[in-house]
C-alpha positions as CSV (number, residue, x, y, z in Angstrom):
1,X,16.8,10.5,-21.0
2,X,14.5,9.3,-18.3
3,X,10.9,8.1,-18.0
4,X,10.6,8.9,-14.3
5,X,7.2,10.3,-13.5
6,X,5.6,9.1,-16.7
7,X,4.3,5.8,-15.5
8,X,3.2,4.5,-12.0
9,X,2.2,1.2,-10.4
10,X,-1.4,1.9,-9.4
11,X,-2.5,-1.5,-8.0
12,X,-1.2,-4.9,-6.9
13,X,-2.7,-8.2,-5.7
14,X,-1.4,-11.4,-4.2
15,X,-3.5,-14.5,-4.4
16,X,-4.3,-15.6,-0.8
17,X,-4.0,-19.3,-1.5
18,X,-0.9,-21.5,-2.2
19,X,-2.6,-24.8,-3.0
20,X,-5.5,-24.3,-5.4
21,X,-6.6,-27.8,-6.5
22,X,-10.0,-26.9,-8.1
23,X,-9.0,-24.1,-10.5
24,X,-7.1,-23.9,-13.8
25,X,-4.0,-21.7,-14.3
26,X,-6.0,-19.3,-16.5
27,X,-8.6,-18.9,-13.7
28,X,-5.9,-18.0,-11.2
29,X,-4.5,-15.5,-13.7
30,X,-8.0,-14.0,-14.0
31,X,-8.4,-13.8,-10.2
32,X,-5.1,-12.0,-9.7
33,X,-5.9,-9.7,-12.6
34,X,-9.3,-8.8,-11.1
35,X,-7.6,-8.2,-7.7
36,X,-4.9,-5.9,-9.1
37,X,-7.4,-3.9,-11.1
38,X,-9.8,-3.5,-8.1
39,X,-6.8,-2.3,-6.0
40,X,-6.1,0.3,-8.7
41,X,-9.8,1.3,-8.9
42,X,-9.9,0.2,-12.6
43,X,-11.8,-2.4,-14.6
44,X,-10.9,-4.9,-17.3
45,X,-12.3,-2.4,-19.9
46,X,-9.6,0.1,-18.9
47,X,-6.8,-2.2,-19.9
48,X,-5.1,-1.7,-23.2
49,X,-1.8,-3.6,-22.6
50,X,-1.2,-7.0,-21.2
51,X,2.1,-8.7,-20.1
52,X,2.7,-12.3,-19.0
53,X,5.5,-14.9,-19.2
54,X,5.8,-18.7,-19.6
55,X,3.4,-19.4,-16.7
56,X,0.4,-18.3,-18.9
57,X,-1.3,-21.2,-20.9
58,X,-1.8,-21.5,-24.6
59,X,-0.2,-18.8,-26.7
60,X,0.6,-16.7,-23.6
61,X,-0.6,-13.1,-23.8
62,X,-2.5,-13.8,-27.0
63,X,-4.6,-16.5,-25.4
64,X,-5.0,-14.7,-22.1
65,X,-6.2,-11.5,-23.7
66,X,-9.0,-13.4,-25.2
67,X,-9.7,-15.3,-22.0
68,X,-9.8,-12.1,-19.9
69,X,-11.9,-10.2,-22.5
70,X,-9.3,-7.5,-22.9
71,X,-9.1,-5.0,-25.7
72,X,-5.4,-4.7,-25.6
73,X,-3.3,-3.0,-28.3
74,X,0.0,-3.9,-26.8
75,X,1.2,-7.4,-25.8
76,X,4.4,-8.7,-24.2
77,X,5.4,-12.3,-23.6
78,X,9.0,-11.7,-22.4
79,X,10.3,-14.8,-20.6
80,X,13.5,-14.6,-18.5
81,X,12.5,-17.0,-15.7
82,X,11.8,-15.5,-12.3
83,X,12.9,-12.0,-13.4
84,X,10.3,-11.9,-16.2
85,X,7.9,-9.8,-14.2
86,X,10.4,-7.2,-13.3
87,X,11.2,-6.7,-17.0
88,X,7.4,-6.6,-17.6
89,X,7.2,-3.6,-15.3
90,X,10.1,-1.9,-17.1
91,X,8.6,-2.7,-20.5
92,X,5.1,-1.5,-19.4
93,X,6.5,1.8,-18.1
94,X,8.5,2.3,-21.4
95,X,5.4,1.6,-23.5
96,X,3.2,4.0,-21.4
97,X,5.9,6.7,-21.6
98,X,6.1,6.2,-25.4
99,X,2.4,6.5,-25.8
100,X,1.8,2.9,-26.9
101,X,-0.7,2.2,-24.2
102,X,-2.2,3.8,-21.1
103,X,-3.1,1.0,-18.6
104,X,-0.9,-2.1,-18.5
105,X,-1.9,-5.3,-16.7
106,X,0.8,-7.8,-15.6
107,X,-0.1,-11.2,-14.2
108,X,1.8,-14.2,-12.8
109,X,0.0,-17.3,-11.7
110,X,0.7,-21.0,-11.3
111,X,-0.4,-24.2,-9.5
112,X,3.0,-25.6,-8.3
113,X,1.5,-27.1,-5.1
114,X,-1.6,-28.5,-6.8
115,X,-0.3,-29.8,-10.1
116,X,3.3,-30.5,-9.5
117,X,4.3,-28.0,-12.3
118,X,6.7,-25.2,-11.5
119,X,6.0,-21.5,-11.8
120,X,7.4,-19.8,-14.9
121,X,7.1,-22.7,-17.3
122,X,9.7,-24.9,-15.6
123,X,8.1,-28.0,-17.2
124,X,9.4,-26.8,-20.6
125,X,13.0,-27.3,-19.6
126,X,12.6,-30.9,-20.6
127,X,12.7,-29.9,-24.3
128,X,15.3,-27.0,-24.0
129,X,18.2,-27.0,-26.4
130,X,20.7,-27.1,-23.5
131,X,19.2,-30.3,-22.1
132,X,21.9,-32.6,-23.5
133,X,24.7,-30.4,-22.4
134,X,23.6,-29.6,-18.8
135,X,20.7,-31.5,-17.4
136,X,22.3,-35.0,-17.7
137,X,25.0,-33.8,-15.3
138,X,22.5,-32.9,-12.6
139,X,21.7,-29.2,-13.3
140,X,18.4,-28.1,-11.9
141,X,16.9,-24.7,-11.1
142,X,18.2,-24.9,-7.5
143,X,21.6,-26.0,-8.7
144,X,21.7,-23.1,-11.2
145,X,21.0,-20.6,-8.5
146,X,23.7,-22.2,-6.3
147,X,26.2,-21.9,-9.1
148,X,25.4,-18.3,-9.6
149,X,25.8,-17.7,-5.8
150,X,29.1,-19.5,-5.8
151,X,30.3,-17.4,-8.8
152,X,29.3,-14.2,-6.9
153,X,31.3,-15.4,-3.9
154,X,34.3,-16.1,-6.1
155,X,34.2,-12.7,-7.9
156,X,33.2,-10.4,-5.0
157,X,34.1,-12.2,-1.9
158,X,30.6,-12.6,-0.7
159,X,30.3,-14.8,2.4
160,X,27.9,-17.5,3.4
161,X,26.8,-15.2,6.3
162,X,25.9,-12.5,3.8
163,X,23.9,-14.9,1.7
164,X,22.2,-16.1,4.8
165,X,21.0,-12.6,5.5
166,X,18.9,-12.8,2.3
167,X,16.8,-15.7,3.8
168,X,16.6,-13.8,7.2
169,X,15.3,-10.7,5.4
170,X,12.7,-12.8,3.5
171,X,11.5,-14.5,6.6
172,X,11.3,-11.1,8.3
173,X,9.1,-9.7,5.5
174,X,6.9,-12.9,5.7
175,X,5.9,-11.9,9.2
176,X,3.9,-9.0,7.7
177,X,2.2,-11.2,5.1
178,X,-0.6,-13.5,6.4
179,X,-0.5,-15.4,3.1
180,X,3.2,-16.2,3.2
181,X,4.0,-19.9,2.9
182,X,7.0,-19.7,5.3
183,X,6.2,-17.4,8.1
184,X,8.7,-18.5,10.8
185,X,11.5,-16.1,11.6
186,X,15.0,-17.3,11.4
187,X,18.5,-16.1,12.3
188,X,21.7,-16.0,10.3
189,X,23.2,-18.6,12.7
190,X,20.2,-20.9,12.2
191,X,20.5,-20.6,8.4
192,X,24.2,-21.5,8.5
193,X,23.5,-24.4,10.8
194,X,21.0,-25.8,8.5
195,X,23.4,-25.4,5.6
196,X,26.1,-27.3,7.6
197,X,23.6,-30.1,8.4
198,X,22.6,-30.4,4.8
199,X,26.2,-30.6,3.7
200,X,27.0,-33.2,6.3
201,X,24.0,-35.3,5.2
202,X,25.2,-35.1,1.6
203,X,28.7,-36.2,2.6
204,X,27.3,-39.2,4.4
205,X,25.3,-40.3,1.4
206,X,28.0,-39.6,-1.2
């Protein structure tokens, strides 16, 4: 069974600013929501489903629906870190295909460069149940991704050069986005050189 052709992404919006010192998280959610709806040719009154993750304040979707003035009959607070919003798209498509809603709004917003808090509710990690088992040994979000990459290299033979190509591709895409924070192009060799320099620096300070 497939839901192909039963739901479509009609609009999208990226906030043009990276540092937003004079606004609250909910205000930024409101701005990206308005932008996405405008891109789709829709209004807030058309929305009957809302999706957000740990970056939303208060009670998440419940609080944001009231703040945005939505008449939503379907809410979703799925939180899986950075992949939350991909799951939101999947859940929204499934809900539309099942007839639970017709117009789903998904928002992601944060003020990491203005407030010091990470996107996706990273501040909540301080009270997570795994804290006493992992964090005291130096685990961080960056370290967690590094461990996942190392595991991928172990299981599938992925090389540092192949992983470097991810950064190169991201930098290439950034050339087409005037709002991108890191817009400088980079080569695989440059990525590997920076990795080597970082490792050498760590060895000197260890």
